[in-house]
Phi, psi and omega in degrees: 000121187280180183295324180297320181293324182297324182293337181292342179263014178259143176283130184289348179272306184264351178064018178247171173306141180302134175241126187048061188296141174229149179244125183269171191305329181287344177107350179277148184247146182214166168297145181306309185291325184296311185287330173300310181301315183299317180283337175298327179288341179262009188298323184296323182282340182062022176234125187246139188230165176273123179306335184265302184266352178065017175293139184256154184226137176215126358283188182295125181295144175279131184265134177233135179298133176274096188297322179295313179295324180294319179296320179295320178296318181296321179295322177294324177296315184296322179287347180081002184269062181284158178300143177297128182293151176285165183301324183291347181277346180273150185290132174260184181301327183264359181268160172274119183272156177290131179284347185262328182300142173252160184069225176286118189274144178277161175296139178287140179266321178213160173243140181257122179287339180275313179282341184058043180218158178247145185229147169283177183297324182289313182284350177277347186306318178304325179290345179266336186258315186284127180306313181299321186285337183294342180277350180292152179271116178256136179228173177299153181308132183222140177272356190252028182298327184289340176292346182275355185263132178290125181290339183270323186243357179059038179236158178294133179274111180241008179234170182223131180263113179288334180291319180258358181051055179209157176282143181221167177265174187289347178274337186299325178293348179281323183240279188299324184248031182295132180081358182276164177281106182236145177223172177290152178302324180295320180292317176296322177303315182298318179297312180294328180296317177300316180297319180299320180296321178295320178297319178296321177297318176299317177297314180301320179294318180295323180296315182297320181296313183291330176290326175295316180300317181298318176300317178296322179293320174298322178295322180294319176302313179299319181292320179301309183298317182296316181295318179297316180299313180296319181295314178299316180296318180294313182298320177297321176298315179296316178297320177301317178299316181298317178297317178297321179297310180299317178300319179295318182292326177296318177294321178297314180301314181297315181297321182290322178299311183297320180299313179295326177300310182298317184297311183295318179296316179300319177295320179297319182296319179297316179295328180297320181289330181285315184278132178248013178276121181300329181291316178293325177300314181296317178298321181293322178294321180293324180290322174303314180299318182292322178297313181296317180294315181293319180295320178296316179295320182295315176300315180297319182292316182294318175301318178298316181295314178296325178293320177296319176300316181298314179300319179297317179292320176303316180296315180296322178298312179299320181296315182297317182296319180292322179294319180300313182295320180296316178291325176299315180298318179299308182299317181296318178299320178298315183289320178299318182299315179296319180297318179299317177298318180297318178298319178297317181295321179296314177306313183292319180293321177296317178297319180295318181295320182293323181289320178295322176298314177296323177295323180294337179265001176292127181273345181277110183296320183296315179297322176302309183292328184291318187270341187302315184299322183281333183269336184282339183285129180262141176293160180297132182274150170295129185296122183298332181292339182278350180272099184265097178275107184280162173300152188281055173210131191228318186246016179300326178294324176297314180299316178300316182296317180295321179296320179300316177300317179299313183298319181293317179294323176298318179298316180299311183297320179297313182292312181291334178300322178301314178296318180299311182301314182296322181293321180296315185282352182248036176294126181295134178229166181285328185282153177284156180295150178291155183289166178295136180301155182252334181246162177298321176301322179292320177296323184296342176296338183252015183293144181225149182270119185241140175236159181269143183271111179302335182286345179258345188292135171297149188291352173263009178254128177258123178266142180208186181049050177068036181062032175251340182246142181231137181233137179277121183249152176284321180271146177287147179271160187273054175280144173286159179293142179208140180297341182270359186280134170286124191264336186246303186271149190277068185241161180207144176249163178285157176286321186272143175274152185243121177224172178069219179251124179222151176220137177209162180232146181241121172262124182234149178228136179126208184278315182188162180206152172257128172254123191218167164230151186205155171285157178293338184279002177305143177301149178251006181214163178079173181293338186284353181273353183291134181301125178091352185256021183205178182265018181243008183205154179229136183213148172249117181270120180256117185219114181047253183250018183227162179229146176220130177262136180237135171208130174059034180068019177256128186262132177232118180290139183234133177257154180160163179296140177286131177213151180274002181232132177240131175260142180235124177246132181232126169244093187300314184296318181279348180076028181256135174225118183237142174243131184238143168274123186251122172218231175289336176236171177246128183237125180294125178264315182201142176235139176244133174240111185210193176237118179271127183260352182219160171303149180252158178232135176294141181224153178227136181226110175259125192230003185251266191260145173296138185096346177296144184228157170210137186226137175278110188281137168286112183254150182237000000 
């Protein structure tokens, strides 16, 4: 039988001589186990195919041994004319070679612990056929068979000394290990195998724990990055709002200075046309020049100051952003470093588990006992308590701090704006102030648009009409707590501060109302907070057909025509506060001449019946 004939008896799946050959419906033949394994993988599809021609069969064909083909293969084995092995059947540098093969050696199929030799599949046949050889212990191919020989007695080591923790032969207990605790290698293997399984279980648990820790760390990195991005975005938004606010205040100051400049220059020009005295004209011209020069210098200086403020805020914004990013980088690096350590530990544990798994499947008891001590020892684990998984919030305190800075700066700008505005409008000039208007048209020149501040309104006051109208309600409104809110008396202050010359009108309906002005420092609770009952407020009580003026808890009866509308004129610099009854004509009810030391705020107090109203009228 030539070489070409021999290849016809090889299985196309395993490339070896057919074992228990079967012939499938298409006519191709395979080893029984090879074709079964191949079809098992196709079980889910319920369609079975030939590995060579790909013809399909449904249902799965029943396999029967081809006895004629099996006899031919057996005959071929007996004649020794086996098929030429494929290259992958020969032993490589890393493989265990057959000790019997000559020339190019085949890969060992099994190693015999009794013969201390390794055999390829062909040379292993006697161990399968000869009765005496069948009793030998066959294991997976091993290069370490000589380690199973006792160096002292040159015998196979089949025992284990528990006293000295080493493998020994049956002669060692007679001399060197006399009196020691010895057992068979198989018995010691059984004991160590149990320990190995416990170690593997511990490793698997540690792997699971570390993988959970890694997931938590990854979540923490994601949360740190997300929190940092949100905080940077929020802080940039806040600083941008502050810059816009400062720019607006800068523009307002400049506009007010220019407006006051125009007013004062206009006044000087009018007086200049009226006056024909050259001395006064020269002084007025000098004052015009001084006003213009001072206004220009003040505008330039204020723009410079506001620009410096903007640059300072921009720098602080950059510093905050840089600090957040720096801390973000530090925290992420810390977590990444810990994550890397855990990943390394997981890799090491998996490698250790794989080695222990391989060791647990070792059939050679001596090799098992020899390698067990080095593999069973676990490296020191990263202490779980050192993995500090923080709550998934990191820079919220920064956001709160930046927001607090914004609120404080806004409060400062709001408060100081009043002083700036008051200072601008009270520029000293040589000419005397114009007299108080006599007609409603004259008052309307100083009309100002005022709205009520919800943060000051008592909770039984309902604000409407763009916060210009107030109604006394039976039910409390859902206002939040605020330090500026009047808590006992049904009072409210305006949002805008009043300086310079101002005029406004109040329309009221019901039994009675107090029309007042007050300093912002007025108390918000207790009897001392009532308009006109302290030295921080002045009020006109309107009741049915009568009027009463109150200041510092002193009552002054006022006469005048009854009207549902009251006009209020304020010249802050001159210290004049006047109340008028407004109908077809204007009638002075009461005038106050004093010195105002703080900006004033318009106030309303409704104190009688539910449903009573008072409204700050839009006048033209």
